[in-house]
N, C-alpha and C positions, 0 to 999 in steps of 0.2 A: 715730890719730884715731878717735873714736867715731862710730857711726851716729847721726845726729840723732834718729832715731825711737826709739833704744834707751832714752833717758831718759823718753820718753813711756810706754813699757811698764813701766818700773820705778816711776814716780811718776804715778799716774792723776789726781792732784789731790784737793782736799778733798771734792768731790762724787763725782768719778769712782771713787774707791776703794770706794764703796758701790754701784756700778752694777749688779752682779749681783743683789743683793737688792732694790734700789730700782726698777729699770727696769720700767715698766708698772704700778707701784703708787704709791710715793711720788714717783717721777720719771717723766715722760712717760706719765701715765695716759691711757687711751683713754675719753673721755666720749662717750656716744651720745645722740641725740635732739636736739630743739630747744634752743638756748641758753636756759637758764633757771636758776632757783634750785634746781631738782631735775632731775637727769639720770641716765641709766643708766650704771652702772659695773660691769663684769663681770656683766651680766645683772640687777643689782639697782638699784632707784631709790635714789639717794643725795642728800643735801643738798650743794650746791656752794657753797663760800665764796670761791673764788679767781677768778671770772670778772670781766673788766673791763667789765662791762655795767651801770655805775652807775645809769643812768636807765631801764633796761629798753628801750632803743631797738633792740637787736639784732634782735628779731622784731616790732617795731611794724609793723602792717599798712601804714601810710602810707609808712614808710621803705622797706619791702620793695617797695611799688609803684613808688616813685621809682627804686629800684635796677633793677627790671625794665624800667621805661620807658627809663631811661638806657642800659641794655645793648642794648635793642631798637633805639634810635635811633642810638647811637654805636658799638656793639660794645664789646669789653673792652680794646682797645688804643689808643683815641683819647684824647688826641692822642699821636702816636707820637714818642718821642725826648725828649731833655732839653729843658727849656723854653727855654733860651737859643738852642737851635738850631732846633727845629721843634715843640716840645711845648707852646707857650703857647696859651691860649684866653681868650675873654671870660669864661667861667665861672670860671677861675682868678682872674682879676683882680676879678671881682665878689665872690667869696668873700673875697679878701684885704681888699677895702674894708669888707665887712660885719664881718669879724673885728676889724679895726682900730677901727671905730666901737664895736663891742661892748665892747672892752677899753679904750676911751677913749684910743686912741693915734692918731698921724697915719697910720701905714701898717703893713702886715703882709706877710710873705712866707710862702708855703706851702712845706712840705718833705715829702719822700717818707716818712720815718719819724722818730719821735721820737729814738731812740737816736743814729742817725748825724747827725740834724739839730743837736742841741745840741753834740755833739762838734765838728762842723764850724763851728758858730757861734762857739764859743770860739776855735777856730783862726783864724777870719777876723778877729775883733775884737782879739785880743791878739798883740803882737809880742815880740821877745826882751827888750826893756827894760821891758815891763809886768809888774806884779806882780798875782797873783790871790790873793785871800783868800776862803776857802771853809769851809763847815760840814763838820765831821767825818763827819756822817751823810749826806753827799750821795750821790745815786744813782750806780751804776756808770757810767752814760753820762757824767756830769760828771767822774768820776775819770778815765775814759779820755780825755776831752777835755783834762784837765789833763796827762796824759801826753804829749800832742802839743805842749804849751806849752814853748817853749825857754827861757823866763825863770823867775823865782822864783815860788814859790807858798807861802803860809802858811795853815795850817789852824787853825780855832778850834774849841773844844769845842762839842758840839752845843747849839745854841740858847743859848749862853753869850755874852750881849752884851758883858759885861766883857772876856772873852777875845778877842772879835771886835775890840774897841777896841785891845787890846794888839797884835794882829796888824796893825791899821791903822797903829799907831805904827811898828812895824818896817818895814812897807811904805813908809811915808812917808819914813822915814829913809834907806832904801836908794835910793829914787828921787832924793832930794835929793843923796845922795852921788854917784850915777852921772849926775846932771843930765840924765836922760832917762826917759821912760816915764810911765805912769799906773797907776791901781789899778782893778781890777774885783772887786767882791764878788759871790759866787755863793751863793745859798741856795735853799731850796724853799718853795713855798706850803704844801704838805702833804707830810710825809716818808713815802714809801711803806712803809718797814718798820715805823716806830714809830707812824705815824698821827697824830702831833701836828703842829700848824701851826708854820711857821717864824716867828720873831719879826721879821716884816718891818717893822712900824711902829717898833720900837725900833732896828733896824739902820739904817733910813732916817733916823732922827733924828740919827745920827752924821754925816750930811752937813753939819750945822752946824759941825762941828769938823774934818772931814777931807774931802779932795777925792777922790771915787771915784764910779764908776758901779755901779748895782745890776742884776744879772741874776737873775731869779727863774724857776725851773723849777716851774710850777704844774700839772703833768700830772694830779695827783690833786685839785686844787682847782677847776679849770676845769669849769664846768657844775654844780658841787655847792655851792659856797660863795658868799656874797654875795647881796644882795637880788635881783639879776637873774641870778645864776649866773656872773658874770664872774670869780669866783675869790677867792683869799685876799687879794689886794690890796683888792678891793672890801669884803670881809668886815671887814678891819682898818682901812679908811678911809685907805689910803695908796697907792692905785693910781697917783696922779700921781708919786710918788717912785720908782716902778719904772721904770728906764730901758729895760730889755729884758724883755718879758714873753713867756715861752715856755710852750707847752703842746702836748699831743698830742690826736689824735682817738681814741686807743686805749682811753681809760677811760670817761668819761661818754658819749662819742659812739659807743662800741662799733664803731669802724671802724679805718682806718689813716691815717697821715699826721700832720703836725704843723704848727705855725706859730710865727712869732716876730714880735712887734709892738713898735713903738717910734717914735722920731722919723723922719720921712720920709727925711731926708738919710742917717741911719745905716742904715736898712733898705735904702735904695737902694745904699749901699756894700756891704752884706752880699750883696744880690742879685747883684752882679757879682763877688763875691770868695769866695763860699762854695763850696768845691771839691766837696763831696758832692752839690750840686744842679746844678753845671755839667757835671761829668763822669760823669753817670749817666742812666739812662732814667727819665723821669717816671712816677709811678704812675698807673695807670688806676683811678679810684676814684669811687664814686657822689658823693662830696662835691665832686669837681671839676665834675661835671655836674649838681650839685644846682640845682634851680630853685625858689626859695622860693614862687613863685606856684602851683606844682604840689604843694607839700609841706604845704599847709594851715597849721595852727598848731603843728606839731611843733617 
């Protein structure tokens, strides 16, 4: 029997194999100074292209004041514990209502982190008889959520609506054969690696021919696209057709946390069945304690 660690030393992985040359430079660089488009790296000022500070809020003076006021009033641990047990507050629920209204949905649920949030949402929504149809360029958090799925999953070529329809045909045939289950289509509002928008409107139009629900990860579109910043669905005029709208605060909001918005009955089901939010400590975050009346027009 081999030592389980032995294989880790022999195969460091596609990125890990370059760690000795990359660490501290291409990987895990140490940036110094205030979060900005220019920061110091190894003592020199450099242009920074990779920060998730889309709207420049990371160092906005009003945001920093709200952060400081919240820390002074509540500390860094309030409310303590998972929300279901002891960590809920009026501020959580206020923010959920505001996010739902902003995304033109009935309800919303806050989550600790985007990555674990969407993974656990997929797990909560889909059972072993359900079929997931997803874009080939979906983010790693979606792929890892799919790995948790005990049922079938069919991938379609990136932004290829014709291939998406082919996979919907396969999914429909399988469900008719097994006489159980439903279909969830997953795509993104803006794809993080390529930067192109998902073809949400065209995919949503397939609902006239096939029965499925649509989950959109709009982490990169939220706050940046659409007339009000509500994201790719608003930009493409198909927000109503998105059944579950997901985004994080890690991009345009320059913070942590995430949310999922949709019909109230479905969000309520997810709230009581999403394992990553039930069996964990709730994040202590300025957005939980955010009070719009103190934040001005930010």
